[in-house]
N, C-alpha and C positions, 0 to 999 in steps of 0.2 A: 724493466718489469721484474725479471728474475732476480736482479740485485736487490730490489726492494723486498721481495718475498724472503730472500735469504737473510736480510737484516731483521725482518719481523720474526722469522723462525729462530734466529740466534738470540734475539732479545727474549723471546718466549722460553727458550732453553735456559738462559741465564736466570730468569725469574723462577723457573721450576727448580733449578739447582739451589738457589738461595732459599726458597721455601723448604726444600728438603733438609738443608743444613739447619734451619731454625727449628724444624720439627723433630730432628733426630734426638733420641734419648741417649744420654751419657750415663754410664755406670762408673762411679768413682770408688775404687777399693779403699775401705777405711783401714783395715788391717790385713796383713797377709795371712792366708790359710795355714794351718799347722796340723801336723799329724799327732794324734794322741799317743802317748807312750804305752798306756794301759787302758783297756776299756773299763768304763765306770759301770756300765750295765750290760747284760744282766749279771747280778751277783749270784753265781751258781751255788756257792757254798751256803750262803745265807738262805737261799730259796730251798735247798735240800733240807737244811736243818729246820726251817720253819714248817715245811711240809711234814717232816717226821714228827715234830712235836704236836702239830695239829692232829695228825692221824693217831698218835699215841693218846692224846686227850680224848678224842672221839671213842677210841677203843676202851679207854678206862671208864668213861661215862656209860657206855653200853654194857660193860662188864658189871658195873655197880647196879645198873637197872636190872640186869638178868639175875644177879645174886639177890637183890631185894624181892623180885617176883618169886624166886624159888623159896626163899625163906618165908615169905608170906603164905605160900601154898602149903608149906609143911606144917 
């Protein structure tokens, strides 16, 4: 009796292991990861220059509007 239960349990274990192997997800590396030599982003110099030019443009437009209002009032 115990021998038969052992056989049933062993067969059940084997089926469970086979099912687990079939359902296991495999990740296959396509290329090896690499470390960049230089960061591409953020481009700090470009960002600073763009911000400076944008603020200078806004300041210039504000100055022209103020000068136009003062001239019109005079």
